[in-house]
C-alpha positions in Angstrom: 127.7 159.1 242.4 130.6 161.5 242.6 132.5 159.3 240.1 129.7 159.8 237.6 129.5 163.5 238.0 130.7 166.0 235.4 130.6 168.7 238.0 133.2 167.5 240.6 134.9 170.8 241.0 131.7 172.9 240.8 130.1 174.9 243.6 126.3 175.0 244.1 125.7 178.2 242.0 127.2 176.4 239.0 124.9 173.4 239.4 121.5 174.9 238.9 119.5 178.1 238.4 117.0 180.2 240.4 113.5 180.3 239.0 111.9 183.0 241.1 112.4 181.8 244.7 112.9 178.1 243.7 116.2 176.5 243.1 116.3 174.1 240.1 119.1 171.6 240.0 120.9 171.1 236.7 123.2 168.1 237.5 125.3 166.6 234.7 126.4 163.0 234.6 129.0 161.2 232.5 126.5 158.4 231.7 123.0 157.4 232.4 122.4 155.7 235.7 122.1 151.9 235.8 118.9 150.3 236.9 120.3 149.3 240.3 121.4 153.0 240.9 117.9 154.5 240.6 117.0 154.2 244.2 120.3 155.8 245.3 119.8 158.7 242.8 116.2 159.2 244.0 117.3 159.3 247.6 120.1 161.7 246.8 117.8 164.0 244.9 115.3 163.9 247.7 118.0 164.8 250.2 119.3 167.8 248.2 115.8 169.0 247.3 114.9 169.2 251.0 117.8 171.6 251.7 116.8 175.3 251.6 118.9 177.5 249.4 119.0 181.2 250.0 119.3 183.7 247.1 122.5 185.8 247.2 124.1 183.9 250.0 127.8 182.9 249.6 128.3 179.2 248.9 130.4 177.3 251.4 131.1 173.7 252.4 130.2 172.3 255.9 130.2 168.6 256.8 127.4 168.0 259.3 128.6 164.6 260.5 131.7 166.1 262.1 131.8 168.7 264.9 134.5 170.7 263.1 132.4 170.9 259.9 135.2 169.3 257.9 134.8 166.2 255.7 136.5 163.0 256.7 136.1 159.6 254.9 135.9 157.8 258.2 133.0 159.9 259.4 131.3 159.5 256.0 131.7 155.7 256.1 130.2 155.6 259.7 127.4 157.8 258.6 126.6 155.5 255.7 126.7 152.5 258.0 124.3 154.1 260.4 121.9 155.0 257.6 121.7 151.4 256.5 120.9 150.3 260.1 124.2 148.5 260.4 126.8 149.0 263.0 130.4 148.0 263.4 129.5 146.3 266.6 129.7 142.8 265.1 133.4 143.3 264.4 135.9 144.0 267.2 136.7 147.7 267.4 140.4 146.9 267.3 139.9 145.5 263.8 138.3 148.8 262.6 140.8 151.1 264.3 143.6 149.0 262.7 142.0 149.1 259.3 141.4 152.8 259.4 145.2 153.4 260.1 146.6 151.0 257.5 148.7 152.6 254.8 147.2 150.9 251.8 145.5 152.0 248.6 142.0 153.2 248.8 140.9 150.4 246.5 142.4 147.7 248.8 140.9 149.4 251.9 137.4 149.8 250.3 137.5 146.1 249.3 138.5 145.2 252.9 135.7 147.1 254.4 133.2 145.5 252.0 134.5 142.1 252.9 134.1 142.8 256.6 130.6 144.0 256.2 129.5 141.1 254.0 129.0 143.4 251.0 130.8 141.2 248.6 128.6 138.6 246.8 129.9 135.1 247.1 128.5 131.6 247.0 128.0 131.5 250.8 131.5 130.4 251.8 133.5 132.1 254.4 130.7 134.0 256.1 132.1 133.8 259.6 133.8 136.8 261.2 137.2 135.1 261.5 137.1 134.1 257.8 136.2 137.7 256.8 139.1 139.1 258.9 141.5 136.6 257.2 140.2 137.6 253.8 141.0 141.3 254.6 144.4 140.4 255.9 145.0 138.4 252.7 143.9 141.3 250.4 146.1 143.8 252.2 149.1 141.5 252.3 148.8 140.8 248.6 148.5 144.5 247.8 151.5 145.3 250.0 153.6 142.6 248.3 152.7 143.9 244.9 153.9 147.3 245.9 157.2 146.0 247.4 158.2 143.3 245.0 156.7 144.5 241.7 157.5 148.1 242.3 153.8 149.1 242.1 152.5 152.4 243.0 149.9 152.7 245.8 147.2 155.2 245.2 147.2 156.9 248.6 
């Protein structure tokens, strides 16, 4: 959703208006949502509509899934997994800790996570855990070699 937003640098006061005591969101998107995104957008709007805003209170950011209140991709990912009712239990914790610490592009890591969680559509081949782990290793190895031998630029 963030990628589709035209208000990536905005704070809350710039993303809506007060109508009496009621906050009205005025979110701007780069393009209309695809049909498969409608449930996600509806859930998002429900979540932000349920938050109480206070008139004349200074805007600030607090990440509730972290005890320090700071945002971290790792905590966000774990939060999303728990919301889907999935856990990382089906994959060895060493695999996850290694994956979180690999110096690779965000695209390669995101693809690797998707593979490990069976989120990539395929024709039913390679559904075992060991095959998934080897797929991740292959993706990261190819990415690393592209950077080394073709002088590519990682997007860290």
